[in-house]
Backbone as CSV, one residue per row, in Angstrom:
resi,resn,N_x,N_y,N_z,CA_x,CA_y,CA_z,C_x,C_y,C_z
1,MET,83.540,178.825,85.400,83.683,177.333,85.925,84.472,177.550,87.246
2,LYS,84.238,178.552,87.791,85.039,178.838,88.870,84.618,178.144,90.151
3,ASN,83.313,178.026,90.305,82.675,177.492,91.603,82.221,176.098,91.428
4,GLN,82.796,175.107,90.602,82.371,173.768,90.500,82.631,173.025,91.697
5,LYS,81.586,172.285,92.196,81.861,171.337,93.430,81.837,169.976,92.989
6,GLY,82.829,169.055,93.357,82.957,167.769,93.230,84.364,167.201,93.681
7,ILE,84.512,165.818,93.086,85.618,165.288,93.613,86.558,165.256,92.476
8,THR,87.858,165.468,92.683,89.122,165.380,91.697,89.117,163.767,91.508
9,LEU,89.754,163.562,90.326,90.029,161.921,90.075,91.112,161.619,91.066
10,ILE,92.060,162.386,91.393,93.165,162.191,92.414,92.723,161.846,93.780
11,ALA,91.655,162.368,94.221,90.780,162.030,95.396,90.174,160.817,95.606
12,LEU,89.541,160.479,94.333,88.749,159.265,94.075,89.746,158.012,94.249
13,VAL,90.954,158.259,93.621,92.075,157.073,93.459,92.700,156.857,94.843
14,VAL,92.857,157.910,95.641,93.291,157.990,96.901,92.446,157.201,97.685
15,THR,91.019,157.491,97.779,90.026,156.818,98.450,90.088,155.435,98.146
16,ILE,90.001,154.950,97.067,90.091,153.580,96.637,91.194,152.865,97.080
17,VAL,92.432,153.256,96.815,93.692,152.801,97.375,93.383,152.624,98.948
18,VAL,93.077,153.571,99.611,92.841,153.319,101.225,91.753,152.311,101.540
19,LEU,90.691,152.248,100.840,89.742,151.264,101.090,90.355,149.815,100.577
20,LEU,91.085,149.615,99.600,91.840,148.656,99.389,92.721,148.180,100.336
21,ILE,93.616,148.854,101.040,94.411,148.647,101.911,93.513,147.991,103.256
22,LEU,92.580,148.775,103.454,91.693,148.405,104.813,91.003,147.014,104.332
23,ALA,90.724,146.679,103.335,90.149,145.554,102.864,91.069,144.229,102.949
24,GLY,92.095,144.571,102.449,93.315,143.646,102.401,93.866,143.319,103.935
25,THR,93.764,144.374,104.734,94.030,144.143,106.356,92.998,143.029,106.998
26,SER,91.735,143.549,106.464,90.556,142.852,107.226,90.522,141.478,106.808
27,ILE,90.849,141.082,105.559,90.944,139.598,105.149,92.116,139.089,105.648
28,ALA,93.262,139.568,105.817,94.428,138.892,106.524,94.075,138.773,107.940
29,MET,93.365,139.389,108.469,92.928,139.205,109.920,91.941,138.061,110.089
30,LEU,91.183,137.796,109.133,90.123,136.829,109.218,90.672,135.426,108.762
31,GLY,91.402,135.482,107.799,92.166,134.247,107.503,93.409,133.647,107.978
32,GLY,94.051,132.843,107.723,95.501,132.377,108.081,95.621,131.746,109.445
33,ASP,96.841,131.233,109.851,96.984,130.524,111.079,96.717,131.305,112.220
34,ASN,96.780,132.540,112.334,96.219,133.281,113.586,95.353,134.071,113.286
35,GLY,94.255,133.953,112.242,93.050,134.768,112.095,92.075,134.398,112.720
36,ILE,91.027,135.260,112.782,89.774,135.216,113.632,89.139,133.870,113.594
37,ILE,88.834,133.480,112.097,88.160,132.470,111.890,88.910,131.102,112.578
38,THR,90.311,131.144,112.345,91.088,129.857,112.752,91.069,129.922,114.432
39,ASN,90.999,131.115,114.872,90.951,131.188,116.514,89.646,130.802,117.117
40,ALA,88.681,131.123,116.209,87.259,130.808,116.650,87.068,129.166,116.672
41,GLN,87.780,128.563,115.487,87.470,127.072,115.365,88.528,126.428,116.464
42,ASP,89.560,127.010,116.745,90.416,126.347,117.842,89.766,126.583,119.249
43,ALA,88.960,127.567,119.288,88.189,127.798,120.647,87.139,126.917,120.763
44,ALA,86.583,126.645,119.551,85.246,125.594,119.689,85.809,124.324,119.918
45,ALA,86.934,123.990,119.446,87.452,122.563,119.675,88.120,122.430,121.051
46,ALA,88.613,123.463,121.490,89.261,123.286,123.015,87.826,123.281,123.867
47,ASN,86.934,124.043,123.559,85.706,123.966,124.436,85.150,122.483,124.518
48,THR,85.077,121.890,123.392,84.375,120.560,123.130,85.471,119.661,123.927
49,GLU,86.772,119.875,123.590,87.549,118.828,124.463,87.355,118.944,126.036
50,GLY,87.208,120.068,126.357,87.055,120.376,128.032,85.974,119.577,128.453
51,GLU,84.882,119.816,127.772,83.510,119.200,127.906,83.566,117.828,128.082
52,VAL,84.119,117.112,126.988,84.309,115.724,126.787,85.178,115.030,128.053
53,ILE,86.286,115.725,128.349,87.283,115.213,129.316,86.240,115.552,130.787
54,ASP,85.659,116.421,130.996,84.868,116.718,132.106,84.048,115.531,132.356
55,LYS,83.177,115.030,131.235,82.141,113.799,131.305,82.870,112.669,131.592
56,MET,84.174,112.450,131.020,85.042,111.282,131.336,85.173,111.177,132.813
57,ASN,85.667,112.235,133.068,86.085,112.364,134.489,85.003,112.151,135.510
58,VAL,83.905,112.607,135.174,82.641,112.503,136.155,82.069,111.197,136.006
59,ALA,82.208,110.612,134.740,81.800,109.250,134.904,82.606,108.418,135.611
60,TYR,84.056,108.424,135.545,84.907,107.669,136.636,84.556,107.792,137.871
61,ASN,84.563,109.254,138.391,84.192,109.508,139.672,82.960,108.837,140.372
62,THR,81.951,108.772,139.389,80.432,108.289,139.756,80.658,106.914,140.008
63,VAL,81.373,106.119,139.093,81.284,104.846,139.340,82.460,104.442,140.467
64,LYS,83.350,105.048,140.637,84.301,104.682,141.652,83.451,105.172,143.170
65,ALA,82.890,106.193,143.194,82.137,106.400,144.466,80.973,105.300,144.614
66,ASN,80.403,104.889,143.472,79.199,103.605,143.680,79.771,102.432,144.086
67,ILE,81.212,102.232,143.628,81.765,100.866,143.970,82.262,101.097,145.685
68,ILE,82.796,102.219,145.849,83.218,102.358,147.445,81.902,102.277,148.282
69,THR,80.751,102.831,147.830,79.620,102.890,148.622,79.154,101.420,148.833
70,LYS,78.924,100.512,147.619,78.313,99.500,147.788,79.315,98.550,148.497
71,SER,80.416,98.372,148.184,81.342,97.539,148.748,81.638,97.696,150.242
72,SER,81.262,98.886,150.799,81.394,99.084,152.066,79.871,98.981,152.963
73,THR,78.945,98.999,152.216,77.566,98.934,152.759,77.075,97.535,152.658
74,ILE,77.207,96.803,151.353,76.635,95.677,151.175,77.714,94.501,151.498
75,MET,77.289,93.632,152.289,78.110,92.426,152.560,78.504,91.589,151.398
76,ASN,79.663,90.996,150.908,79.994,90.163,149.704,79.495,90.784,148.519
77,TRP,79.558,92.068,148.268,79.428,92.732,147.082,80.748,92.934,146.442
78,SER,80.732,92.596,145.159,81.895,92.691,144.303,81.600,93.612,143.218
79,ALA,82.526,94.254,142.745,82.406,94.989,141.454,82.436,94.158,140.118
80,THR,83.078,92.979,140.482,83.224,92.209,139.272,82.300,90.935,139.254
81,ASP,81.198,90.978,140.128,80.119,89.908,139.949,79.584,90.390,138.583
82,GLU,79.065,89.472,137.640,78.713,89.678,136.327,77.569,90.777,136.079
83,ASP,76.591,90.596,137.179,75.594,91.555,137.049,75.922,92.993,137.647
84,ASN,76.855,93.008,138.534,77.250,94.237,139.118,78.239,94.944,138.158
85,GLU,79.119,94.052,137.161,80.017,94.713,136.387,79.228,95.376,135.302
86,LEU,78.132,94.474,134.701,77.286,95.350,133.731,76.550,96.583,134.172
87,ALA,76.306,96.581,135.584,75.530,97.761,136.111,76.443,98.860,136.057
88,LEU,77.783,98.491,136.582,78.493,99.760,136.669,78.948,100.321,135.400
89,ALA,78.967,99.515,134.377,79.289,99.912,133.029,78.319,100.743,132.514
90,LYS,77.040,100.156,132.858,75.819,101.368,132.517,75.964,102.428,133.306
91,ILE,76.318,102.480,134.256,76.435,103.961,135.164,77.278,104.950,134.405
92,VAL,78.707,104.245,134.007,79.475,104.960,133.270,78.850,105.481,131.891
93,ALA,78.197,104.625,131.131,77.450,105.047,129.894,76.368,106.181,130.209
94,GLY,75.596,106.069,131.455,74.630,107.051,131.793,75.266,108.379,132.077
95,GLU,76.493,108.516,132.572,77.152,109.919,132.699,77.496,110.350,131.352
96,ILE,77.532,109.562,130.512,77.898,110.169,128.975,76.733,110.221,128.190
97,LEU,75.886,109.394,128.053,74.757,109.557,127.401,73.380,109.493,127.867
98,PRO,72.311,109.793,127.353,71.188,109.841,128.176,70.740,108.438,128.642
99,ALA,70.071,108.349,129.683,69.694,106.984,130.479,69.147,105.929,129.357
100,THR,68.245,106.547,128.433,67.532,105.622,127.423,68.579,105.061,126.452
101,GLU,69.639,105.519,126.262,70.562,105.116,125.312,71.817,104.300,126.175
102,ALA,71.890,104.675,127.077,72.945,104.036,128.314,72.543,102.654,128.561
103,SER,71.011,102.347,128.625,70.409,101.194,129.307,70.725,99.835,128.235
104,SER,70.991,100.462,126.966,71.025,99.255,125.865,72.453,98.993,125.819
105,LEU,73.424,99.401,126.707,74.994,98.798,126.744,74.933,97.256,126.905
106,GLU,75.586,96.724,125.964,76.009,95.174,126.126,77.405,94.953,126.045
107,GLU,77.746,93.612,126.490,79.072,93.358,126.541,79.623,93.055,125.019
108,GLY,80.714,93.611,124.762,81.346,93.337,123.561,80.842,94.183,122.568
109,LYS,79.797,94.959,122.436,79.334,95.734,121.357,79.170,97.415,121.710
110,ALA,79.908,97.756,120.545,80.009,99.315,120.785,78.684,100.045,120.617
111,LEU,78.593,101.193,121.827,77.145,101.665,121.764,77.625,103.180,121.115
112,GLN,76.910,103.598,120.226,77.148,104.686,119.687,76.015,105.888,120.011
113,GLY,76.455,107.019,120.373,75.763,108.027,120.946,74.998,108.612,119.722
114,LYS,73.795,109.286,120.024,72.755,109.505,118.886,72.623,111.362,119.250
115,GLY,72.353,111.730,118.141,72.016,113.369,118.280,73.136,114.108,118.659
116,LYS,72.992,114.923,119.728,74.058,115.976,120.157,75.210,114.957,120.802
117,ASN,75.054,113.632,121.128,75.928,112.849,121.594,76.565,111.850,120.556
118,SER,76.349,112.256,119.179,76.911,111.373,118.199,78.464,110.989,118.068
119,GLY,79.195,111.775,118.830,80.599,111.613,118.716,81.221,110.502,119.739
120,TYR,80.264,110.171,120.587,80.517,109.066,121.759,80.405,107.700,121.109
121,THR,81.542,106.922,121.640,81.175,105.200,121.520,81.757,104.868,122.866
122,ILE,80.773,103.975,123.351,81.154,103.474,124.639,81.188,101.957,124.299
123,THR,82.355,101.261,124.683,82.365,99.852,124.614,82.740,99.128,126.044
124,TYR,81.949,98.104,126.322,82.108,97.541,127.708,82.626,95.964,127.231
125,THR,83.859,95.643,127.752,84.269,94.124,127.644,84.723,93.635,128.873
126,LYS,84.637,92.470,128.831,85.347,91.712,130.002,86.778,91.602,129.562
127,THR,87.571,91.652,130.528,89.088,91.221,130.021,89.362,89.813,130.365
128,THR,90.552,89.512,129.938,90.992,88.124,130.018,91.083,87.640,131.504
129,GLU,91.288,88.592,132.380,91.258,88.279,133.679,89.654,88.299,134.243
130,PRO,89.516,86.980,134.848,88.019,86.946,135.212,87.505,87.949,136.401
131,THR,88.534,88.587,136.992,88.041,89.502,137.909,88.131,90.842,137.539
132,LYS,87.995,91.120,136.208,88.156,92.556,135.888,87.248,92.818,134.572
133,GLY,86.741,93.979,134.646,85.863,94.450,133.294,86.565,95.936,132.770
134,LYS,86.230,96.176,131.785,86.830,97.471,131.007,85.566,98.157,130.320
135,VAL,85.626,99.579,130.560,84.592,100.325,129.837,85.697,101.159,129.090
136,VAL,85.572,101.352,127.732,86.334,102.368,126.700,85.391,103.297,126.112
137,ILE,85.568,104.542,126.352,85.079,105.715,126.093,85.730,106.488,125.014
138,GLU,85.253,106.581,123.925,85.819,107.402,122.774,84.962,108.488,122.259
139,TYR,85.530,109.467,121.785,84.985,110.736,121.209,85.655,111.160,120.163
140,THR,84.882,111.322,119.115,85.418,111.955,117.959,84.447,112.885,117.236
141,ASP,84.900,114.065,116.904,83.807,114.950,116.439,84.218,115.810,115.309
142,ALA,83.439,116.367,114.399,83.812,117.064,113.202,84.692,118.474,113.630
143,THR,84.192,118.924,115.095,84.798,120.084,115.337,86.578,119.767,115.454
144,PHE,86.843,118.789,115.683,88.393,118.397,115.793,89.009,118.247,114.312
145,ASN,88.218,117.901,113.409,88.701,117.588,111.947,88.766,118.886,111.294
146,LEU,88.062,120.047,111.906,88.099,121.184,111.002,89.585,121.661,110.902
147,THR,90.608,121.306,111.808,91.949,121.990,111.650,92.888,120.635,111.476
148,GLU,92.405,119.584,111.069,93.280,118.373,110.995,94.343,118.418,109.845
149,LYS,94.044,119.040,108.746,94.810,119.120,107.446,95.477,120.375,107.193
150,VAL,95.571,121.165,108.387,96.354,122.427,108.327,97.579,122.471,108.626
151,THR,98.497,123.205,108.286,99.944,123.361,108.702,99.841,124.641,109.687
152,PRO,100.393,124.470,110.946,100.833,123.320,111.634,99.859,122.316,111.891
153,PRO,100.251,120.947,111.884,99.133,119.946,112.109,98.141,120.256,113.282
154,ASN,97.062,119.393,113.168,95.833,119.642,114.099,96.432,119.857,115.563
155,ARG,95.862,120.863,116.164,96.269,121.246,117.569,95.395,120.601,118.514
156,HIS,94.608,119.823,118.111,93.544,119.255,118.834,93.428,117.693,118.816
157,TYR,92.804,116.926,119.878,92.753,115.543,119.826,92.083,115.174,118.363
158,PRO,92.464,114.130,117.590,91.602,113.641,116.499,90.774,112.711,117.111
159,LYS,90.968,112.355,118.432,90.141,111.145,119.090,90.329,111.504,120.644
160,ILE,89.592,111.442,121.436,89.599,111.558,122.737,89.196,110.139,123.268
161,LYS,90.127,109.380,124.166,89.830,107.979,124.537,90.365,107.856,126.019
162,CYS,89.302,107.334,126.800,89.955,106.833,128.044,89.253,105.479,128.497
163,THR,89.795,104.874,129.323,89.524,103.519,129.970,89.310,103.683,131.297
164,ILE,88.114,102.895,131.823,87.779,102.594,133.047,87.900,101.328,133.367
165,GLU,88.499,100.627,134.286,88.583,99.037,134.566,88.129,99.108,136.191
166,PHE,87.216,97.983,136.193,86.679,97.430,137.400,87.619,96.205,137.816
167,SER,88.131,96.205,139.143,88.973,95.180,139.482,88.400,94.790,141.039
168,SER,88.013,93.681,141.305,87.546,93.290,142.604,86.556,94.352,143.164
169,ASP,86.942,95.326,144.187,86.060,96.149,144.505,86.656,97.714,144.193
170,ASP,87.211,97.793,143.172,87.914,99.014,142.796,87.592,99.387,141.618
171,ALA,87.900,100.616,141.175,88.237,101.148,139.683,89.228,101.788,139.325
172,THR,89.894,101.669,137.933,91.145,102.249,137.794,90.762,103.166,136.644
173,TYR,91.410,104.234,136.154,91.209,105.172,135.428,92.311,105.491,134.443
174,THR,92.230,105.321,133.306,93.307,105.677,132.379,92.813,107.007,131.556
175,PRO,93.166,108.187,132.148,92.641,109.359,131.488,93.195,109.748,130.105
176,PRO,92.500,110.462,129.432,92.919,110.876,127.947,94.421,111.757,128.216
177,THR,95.477,111.553,127.453,96.691,112.398,127.477,96.478,113.478,126.369
178,ARG,96.971,114.539,126.839,96.859,115.700,125.893,98.143,115.854,124.990
179,ASN,97.862,115.430,123.645,98.809,115.642,122.797,98.680,116.710,121.812
180,VAL,99.003,117.918,122.277,98.597,119.029,121.290,99.853,119.489,120.707
181,ASN,99.818,119.650,119.605,100.871,120.157,118.628,100.647,121.704,118.361
182,GLN,101.304,122.502,118.985,101.316,123.879,118.694,102.467,124.478,118.445
């Protein structure tokens, strides 16, 4: 039995121990607060936040440019005329949702996005001042809720909300504030 070939029991145990150490390290890298999966979820949520905030900024800039253009070229045009105000609110909605959905925006009724825009809710209301209208855009997404109940608390918006108001021949914007808990 001099020339037997094979592995010894000690070599087998050492190999299994090394594999267990590697598996434990890999699992620790995947999970946990700084794991690959958590970081991927955080990156997805941050990307969604950026896209939503960009859409909100574009909606405001588009309606502001529309108001400036019309008030400077059309005599007696006012952003707060009832028809103009609803048209401006639909322009805001059109920057967020497809035109077919945005066209159904009505005063006082929340318009819910559909499909890939299902996280958006757009509400147009007249304010108590007769020369002011307001559009509120809110976004909530399951991506944000993935990290909502972890410790540390959710590092992303539970909801993104902005307000665009029309007054006389101008628009004002209340952008979302970033309340990130890191």
